[in-house]
DOTI-575195 format. One record per residue: residue number from 1; residue in three letters; x, y, z of N, C-alpha, C in turn. Coordinates in steps of 0.05 Angstrom, whole numbers. Layout:
% residues N
<NUM, ala, <X, Y, Z>, <X, Y, Z>, <X, Y, Z>>
...
This chain:
% residues 113
<1, met, <15, -20, 2>, <0, 0, 0>, <19, 27, 1>>
<2, ser, <9, 41, -15>, <27, 69, -17>, <21, 88, 6>>
<3, lys, <46, 102, 15>, <39, 116, 37>, <24, 139, 34>>
<4, lys, <28, 148, 11>, <10, 173, 4>, <-23, 170, 2>>
<5, tyr, <-27, 142, -8>, <-57, 137, -9>, <-67, 131, 15>>
<6, thr, <-43, 119, 36>, <-52, 113, 64>, <-58, 131, 75>>
<7, asp, <-40, 158, 78>, <-52, 180, 88>, <-74, 202, 81>>
<8, glu, <-79, 196, 54>, <-106, 208, 45>, <-131, 194, 54>>
<9, ile, <-127, 168, 56>, <-148, 149, 61>, <-160, 159, 96>>
<10, ser, <-135, 161, 111>, <-132, 169, 142>, <-153, 195, 135>>
<11, ala, <-146, 209, 123>, <-160, 240, 122>, <-184, 235, 115>>
<12, ile, <-192, 219, 99>, <-224, 222, 87>, <-236, 210, 106>>
<13, thr, <-227, 186, 121>, <-239, 166, 143>, <-247, 186, 159>>
<14, ala, <-227, 201, 171>, <-232, 226, 195>, <-252, 246, 186>>
<15, glu, <-250, 251, 163>, <-271, 274, 151>, <-304, 258, 157>>
<16, ile, <-303, 234, 145>, <-333, 220, 142>, <-335, 218, 177>>
<17, glu, <-321, 208, 193>, <-330, 206, 222>, <-338, 231, 235>>
<18, glu, <-319, 257, 229>, <-336, 280, 234>, <-361, 288, 227>>
<19, arg, <-364, 283, 200>, <-387, 291, 191>, <-413, 277, 204>>
<20, gly, <-409, 247, 206>, <-428, 235, 214>, <-447, 219, 188>>
<21, asp, <-467, 209, 190>, <-477, 198, 171>, <-500, 211, 151>>
<22, asn, <-512, 232, 165>, <-535, 247, 151>, <-526, 274, 136>>
<23, gln, <-495, 279, 131>, <-490, 305, 127>, <-496, 308, 88>>
<24, tyr, <-501, 331, 77>, <-510, 332, 43>, <-478, 325, 34>>
<25, asn, <-482, 309, 13>, <-460, 304, -9>, <-431, 291, 6>>
<26, leu, <-447, 272, 33>, <-429, 252, 42>, <-415, 230, 25>>
<27, trp, <-442, 229, 7>, <-426, 205, -12>, <-401, 215, -32>>
<28, glu, <-394, 244, -33>, <-370, 246, -50>, <-343, 237, -30>>
<29, leu, <-351, 240, -6>, <-329, 228, 12>, <-323, 199, 10>>
<30, tyr, <-346, 185, 7>, <-340, 158, 4>, <-331, 144, -26>>
<31, tyr, <-336, 164, -43>, <-325, 162, -67>, <-298, 162, -76>>
<32, gln, <-287, 188, -60>, <-265, 193, -54>, <-245, 173, -50>>
<33, arg, <-256, 161, -27>, <-241, 144, -12>, <-243, 120, -22>>
<34, gly, <-261, 108, -31>, <-268, 85, -59>, <-248, 89, -77>>
<35, tyr, <-242, 108, -90>, <-224, 109, -113>, <-199, 108, -106>>
<36, leu, <-188, 113, -79>, <-157, 113, -58>, <-151, 83, -62>>
<37, tyr, <-179, 71, -50>, <-180, 44, -44>, <-174, 21, -68>>
<38, phe, <-189, 41, -94>, <-183, 26, -122>, <-153, 25, -128>>
<39, leu, <-139, 55, -123>, <-113, 61, -132>, <-95, 37, -116>>
<40, asn, <-113, 36, -95>, <-82, 13, -78>, <-94, -15, -80>>
<41, asn, <-107, -21, -105>, <-116, -47, -107>, <-126, -67, -83>>
<42, glu, <-143, -44, -68>, <-161, -61, -45>, <-190, -59, -54>>
<43, asp, <-199, -73, -73>, <-225, -79, -85>, <-245, -81, -63>>
<44, asp, <-245, -97, -50>, <-265, -98, -24>, <-275, -71, -11>>
<45, asn, <-251, -59, -2>, <-259, -35, 7>, <-269, -16, -4>>
<46, ala, <-252, -12, -37>, <-263, 5, -57>, <-296, -5, -57>>
<47, lys, <-303, -29, -66>, <-331, -37, -70>, <-351, -24, -45>>
<48, ala, <-346, -31, -22>, <-356, -22, 4>, <-366, 8, -3>>
<49, asp, <-344, 26, -4>, <-346, 49, -10>, <-365, 55, -28>>
<50, tyr, <-352, 46, -55>, <-377, 56, -75>, <-407, 53, -74>>
<51, lys, <-408, 31, -55>, <-440, 23, -53>, <-450, 44, -33>>
<52, lys, <-431, 48, -9>, <-438, 65, 7>, <-450, 97, -12>>
<53, ala, <-428, 104, -25>, <-433, 129, -38>, <-455, 127, -52>>
<54, glu, <-465, 103, -70>, <-486, 102, -80>, <-519, 106, -64>>
<55, ser, <-517, 90, -42>, <-536, 94, -24>, <-540, 125, -14>>
<56, leu, <-517, 132, -13>, <-521, 165, -3>, <-526, 183, -23>>
<57, gly, <-525, 173, -52>, <-536, 199, -73>, <-523, 198, -93>>
<58, leu, <-494, 186, -99>, <-479, 183, -122>, <-498, 173, -137>>
<59, asp, <-493, 191, -167>, <-505, 189, -193>, <-489, 169, -209>>
<60, val, <-498, 145, -211>, <-479, 127, -223>, <-474, 130, -258>>
<61, thr, <-495, 147, -266>, <-493, 158, -293>, <-482, 182, -300>>
<62, glu, <-466, 193, -274>, <-457, 222, -285>, <-428, 213, -278>>
<63, leu, <-413, 199, -254>, <-388, 199, -248>, <-376, 168, -259>>
<64, pro, <-352, 165, -264>, <-339, 138, -261>, <-347, 123, -242>>
<65, tyr, <-353, 100, -257>, <-369, 81, -240>, <-361, 52, -237>>
<66, tyr, <-342, 43, -225>, <-323, 14, -230>, <-340, -7, -232>>
<67, ser, <-340, -21, -250>, <-365, -45, -253>, <-358, -64, -236>>
<68, phe, <-337, -62, -223>, <-339, -90, -209>, <-350, -85, -174>>
<69, ser, <-354, -59, -173>, <-369, -48, -148>, <-401, -55, -149>>
<70, asn, <-413, -65, -163>, <-442, -67, -180>, <-448, -82, -194>>
<71, ser, <-456, -110, -202>, <-459, -130, -224>, <-484, -119, -239>>
<72, asn, <-500, -104, -228>, <-525, -86, -240>, <-514, -49, -251>>
<73, ser, <-494, -52, -247>, <-484, -24, -253>, <-496, -8, -277>>
<74, lys, <-501, 19, -275>, <-520, 34, -293>, <-495, 51, -310>>
<75, arg, <-471, 44, -309>, <-451, 60, -322>, <-452, 57, -352>>
<76, arg, <-458, 73, -370>, <-461, 71, -394>, <-430, 64, -410>>
<77, glu, <-431, 43, -426>, <-408, 29, -443>, <-409, 43, -462>>
<78, phe, <-380, 50, -481>, <-387, 58, -504>, <-381, 39, -519>>
<79, leu, <-412, 36, -533>, <-427, 15, -551>, <-410, 16, -575>>
<80, leu, <-416, -9, -587>, <-409, -9, -615>, <-420, 8, -636>>
<81, pro, <-448, 11, -633>, <-458, 29, -657>, <-449, 59, -654>>
<82, glu, <-439, 65, -622>, <-431, 95, -623>, <-408, 98, -629>>
<83, lys, <-389, 82, -626>, <-358, 77, -640>, <-364, 76, -676>>
<84, ile, <-381, 55, -685>, <-388, 64, -716>, <-388, 93, -726>>
<85, leu, <-419, 108, -709>, <-423, 131, -713>, <-397, 150, -715>>
<86, val, <-379, 152, -691>, <-360, 171, -692>, <-338, 160, -709>>
<87, phe, <-338, 137, -721>, <-318, 139, -743>, <-330, 143, -763>>
<88, leu, <-356, 144, -779>, <-369, 155, -795>, <-373, 187, -800>>
<89, ile, <-370, 196, -772>, <-368, 222, -774>, <-343, 235, -782>>
<90, leu, <-323, 221, -770>, <-295, 230, -771>, <-286, 221, -801>>
<91, leu, <-301, 198, -813>, <-293, 197, -844>, <-308, 223, -860>>
<92, met, <-332, 227, -858>, <-347, 253, -866>, <-331, 274, -865>>
<93, val, <-317, 277, -844>, <-300, 303, -842>, <-278, 305, -856>>
<94, leu, <-270, 283, -858>, <-242, 278, -874>, <-250, 283, -906>>
<95, ala, <-271, 267, -917>, <-283, 267, -940>, <-286, 306, -945>>
<96, ala, <-306, 318, -925>, <-303, 347, -933>, <-280, 361, -938>>
<97, ile, <-253, 355, -919>, <-238, 370, -922>, <-221, 362, -953>>
<98, gly, <-219, 334, -953>, <-215, 331, -983>, <-225, 352, -1007>>
<99, ile, <-252, 350, -999>, <-261, 362, -1022>, <-257, 394, -1022>>
<100, gln, <-255, 402, -1006>, <-249, 425, -1002>, <-216, 430, -1017>>
<101, ile, <-201, 413, -1001>, <-172, 424, -1016>, <-165, 410, -1044>>
<102, ala, <-188, 393, -1056>, <-188, 390, -1085>, <-202, 413, -1100>>
<103, gly, <-225, 421, -1088>, <-230, 453, -1096>, <-209, 470, -1101>>
<104, phe, <-198, 473, -1084>, <-173, 496, -1082>, <-152, 492, -1098>>
<105, leu, <-151, 468, -1106>, <-125, 462, -1124>, <-138, 467, -1150>>
<106, tyr, <-161, 456, -1155>, <-177, 459, -1179>, <-176, 490, -1188>>
<107, asn, <-185, 503, -1176>, <-182, 528, -1172>, <-157, 546, -1175>>
<108, ile, <-135, 534, -1168>, <-108, 539, -1167>, <-99, 535, -1198>>
<109, lys, <-104, 507, -1205>, <-92, 502, -1237>, <-115, 520, -1253>>
<110, gly, <-144, 525, -1250>, <-151, 538, -1272>, <-142, 573, -1277>>
<111, ala, <-138, 583, -1251>, <-123, 604, -1252>, <-91, 601, -1263>>
<112, leu, <-83, 591, -1264>, <-54, 589, -1271>, <-57, 582, -1309>>
<113, his, <-75, 572, -1313>, <-79, 565, -1345>, <-87, 592, -1361>>
């Protein structure tokens, strides 16, 4: 375990204990501590904190939510149709740029003759 993460985890734990369980946005502290546990490869502690954060108001559709923390995770994955759409948009942009360049070159060629 990294000493840096140990100190940060301890500080967040102390803040959680000071606030008590009914404080506004307490989920943020559990979320942050869960992330630090995740970085330390302490998956069981990370999972417990993510579940606690979710129970306190974490919107799993807005923040990164690690799939191991809930088998029914609402986390959106980047789906194949979205990847294809991004590829097609990129292809269209490149084609439009190519057409602009070809038109420019054609105009220059016409101006030179």
